[in-house]
C-alpha positions in Angstrom: 53.9 -225.9 49.1 55.5 -222.5 48.3 55.5 -221.4 44.7 56.8 -218.2 43.1 54.4 -216.6 40.6 56.6 -215.1 37.8 54.5 -212.1 37.1 54.6 -208.4 38.1 50.9 -208.0 37.2 49.1 -207.3 40.5 45.7 -208.1 39.1 46.9 -211.6 38.0 48.5 -212.1 41.4 45.2 -211.3 43.1 43.3 -213.7 40.9 45.8 -216.5 41.3 45.7 -216.2 45.1 41.9 -216.3 45.0 41.8 -219.4 42.7 44.6 -221.7 44.1 43.9 -223.6 47.4 45.3 -222.3 50.6 47.7 -225.2 50.8 49.7 -223.4 48.1 51.5 -220.3 49.3 51.9 -218.0 46.3 55.0 -215.8 46.6 55.4 -212.7 44.4 58.5 -211.6 42.6 58.7 -208.5 44.8 58.8 -210.8 47.9 61.8 -212.7 46.7 63.6 -209.5 45.5 63.4 -210.2 41.8 63.2 -206.7 40.2 64.3 -207.3 36.6 61.9 -206.9 33.7 61.4 -210.1 31.8 61.2 -209.5 28.1 58.5 -211.6 26.4 60.3 -212.4 23.2 58.5 -215.7 22.4 56.4 -216.1 19.3 53.8 -218.2 21.2 52.0 -218.2 24.5 53.8 -221.5 25.3 57.2 -219.9 24.6 56.6 -216.8 26.7 55.2 -218.8 29.6 58.3 -221.0 29.7 60.7 -218.2 29.2 59.3 -216.3 32.3 59.3 -219.4 34.5 62.9 -220.4 33.5 64.3 -216.9 34.0 63.0 -216.7 37.6 63.9 -220.3 38.4 67.5 -219.7 37.1 67.7 -216.5 39.2 66.6 -218.3 42.3 69.3 -221.0 41.7 71.9 -218.3 41.2 70.9 -216.6 44.4 70.8 -219.9 46.2 67.2 -219.2 47.1 65.6 -222.3 45.5 66.1 -224.3 48.7 63.3 -222.2 50.3 61.0 -222.5 47.3 59.2 -225.6 45.9 58.8 -224.2 42.4 58.1 -221.4 40.0 55.1 -220.9 37.7 54.4 -218.4 35.0 51.5 -217.8 32.7 50.9 -216.1 29.4 47.5 -215.3 28.2 46.2 -214.4 24.8 42.9 -213.3 23.4 42.2 -215.0 20.1 39.5 -213.5 17.9 38.2 -215.9 15.2 37.3 -213.2 12.6 40.8 -211.8 12.9 42.5 -215.2 12.4 43.4 -215.6 16.1 44.8 -212.0 16.5 45.9 -210.5 18.9 47.1 -213.8 20.4 50.7 -213.5 21.8 50.5 -209.7 21.3 47.3 -209.3 23.5 48.8 -207.0 26.1 50.6 -204.8 23.5 48.1 -205.0 20.6 47.5 -201.2 20.4 51.3 -200.5 20.9 54.0 -201.3 23.4 52.9 -198.5 25.7 49.2 -199.1 25.3 46.9 -199.2 28.3 44.1 -201.7 28.7 41.5 -199.2 27.4 43.5 -198.7 24.2 43.6 -202.4 23.5 39.8 -202.7 24.2 39.1 -199.8 21.8 41.2 -201.5 19.1 39.2 -204.7 19.5 35.9 -202.8 19.1 37.2 -200.9 16.1 38.5 -204.0 14.4 35.2 -205.8 14.8 33.0 -202.8 13.9 30.2 -204.1 11.7 31.4 -207.7 12.1 28.5 -210.1 12.8 30.5 -213.2 13.9 32.4 -212.0 17.0 33.6 -215.3 18.4 36.7 -215.3 20.5 38.5 -217.2 23.2 40.9 -216.5 26.0 43.8 -219.0 26.3 46.1 -219.2 29.3 49.3 -221.3 29.2 51.0 -222.0 32.5 54.5 -223.4 32.9 55.5 -225.0 36.2 59.1 -225.7 37.1 59.9 -227.9 40.1 63.4 -229.1 40.4 64.5 -230.5 37.1 60.9 -231.0 35.9 59.1 -228.5 33.6 55.5 -229.0 32.7 52.8 -227.0 30.9 49.1 -226.8 31.1 46.4 -224.6 29.6 43.0 -223.2 30.3 40.5 -222.0 27.6 37.3 -220.1 27.8 35.2 -219.5 24.7 33.0 -216.5 24.2 32.5 -213.4 22.0 33.5 -209.8 21.8 30.7 -207.4 22.9 29.7 -204.4 20.8 30.6 -202.0 23.5 32.4 -201.9 26.9 30.3 -203.1 29.9 31.1 -203.4 33.6 33.6 -202.1 36.1 35.3 -205.2 37.4 38.3 -207.2 36.2 41.0 -205.8 34.0 42.4 -206.1 30.5 39.8 -207.1 28.0 37.2 -208.1 30.6 34.8 -205.2 29.8 34.4 -206.4 26.1 34.6 -210.2 26.5 31.3 -212.2 27.1 32.0 -215.8 28.1 30.0 -218.6 26.6 26.8 -219.3 28.4 26.5 -215.7 29.8 25.0 -212.5 28.6 27.3 -210.2 30.5 31.0 -209.4 30.1 33.6 -210.7 32.5 33.8 -207.1 33.9 30.1 -207.3 34.8 30.3 -210.7 36.6 31.4 -211.1 40.2 35.0 -212.1 41.0 33.6 -215.4 42.4 31.9 -216.3 39.1 34.7 -215.1 36.9 37.3 -217.1 39.0 35.2 -220.2 38.5 34.8 -220.1 34.7 37.8 -218.0 33.4 40.7 -219.3 31.3 43.0 -218.5 34.2 40.8 -220.4 36.6 40.8 -223.4 34.3 44.6 -223.2 33.9 45.1 -222.9 37.7 42.9 -226.0 38.2 45.2 -227.9 35.9 48.2 -226.4 37.8 46.7 -227.6 41.1 46.5 -231.1 39.7 50.2 -231.0 38.7 51.1 -229.8 42.2 49.0 -232.5 43.9 50.8 -235.1 41.9 54.3 -234.0 42.9 
């Protein structure tokens, strides 16, 4: 089974390759020669996930490359903070500005929750899979809370400030093996694996 992962995020690509079974060959956009930037103009995670998968699938069809590929999948992930009414959500990667780096987004999260007691949050990943004329979506959720300060050297994005439910340490302080078992992306990829198995 050969699937294109419609993302230019190398950290996500590494995680996905670690999570999915070896029976699934994950192909990057670079490997197929897709160099365009995909604008995430959707108002929801579901919309952005579908938008990315469709754009790459349509490009493969136009280039007559889909015969070598079984399908395309894309994900969109949002951090939803309860005390902020689900913000940043679909703006997670760009919360501190369109040019913001991960550290800027983390610092904004800590500032916004300064003095806030109830720090509940969740990560939600929505994955869209397109195979032939069939499009399906699945999601993975991990509940937790926002830490009061950054902790840990691993992971990326908000990992140094997110403590998953049932743990005392942030994602960035947990091993990749543990994170890739319990994370939102791991749970979404498990649902994706089930879809693939049923094809």
